[in-house]
N, C-alpha and C positions, 0 to 999 in steps of 0.2 A: 504494500500500500504506500509505503514511503516513496518508492520509486515513481509510482504513478502520480502522486501529488507533486513530486519534484518536476516531472515532465510537464504536467498541466500548468504549473505556476511559472514555468520558464517564460521570460518576457516575450519571446517570439510566438508562443502558443496561446497567450492570453486572448488575443482577438479571435482566434479560432474557437476557443472554448465559449467565448461570449456569443459568437454567431450560432453555435450549436444550441445554446440555451435559448436564444431568441427564436430559433426555428421551432423548438419544442413548444414554447409558449404560444406562438402564433398558430401552430397546428392544433393545440388544445382548444384555443378560442374558435378556430374555424369549425372543428368537429362539433363543438357545443352549439354553434349557430346552425349547422346543418341539421342536427337532431331536432332543434327547436322548430326549424322550418318544416321538416318532415311531419312533425306532430300537427302543426297548423294546417298543412295540406290534407292530412288524414281527417281532420275535424271539419274540413270544408271552409276554412277561413283564409282563403287566398288573398283577399284584400288586406287583411291584417298583416299577413306575411310581407306583402308588397310594401306597406307602410313602414314596417320594421326595417326593410332592406334599404329604403331611401333616407333613413334618419341620418 
């Protein structure tokens, strides 16, 4: 574990680690939105989904 932390905290690798964290965060947000929109479509609330998308 010590070696992994040493590699991750090396100054050259910090931006790469930050990008990976950002990708994971935005993927989670996108999947949550997709699930919410799917539920709205199943309930027949297409207009509500559209309003949420253009916020």
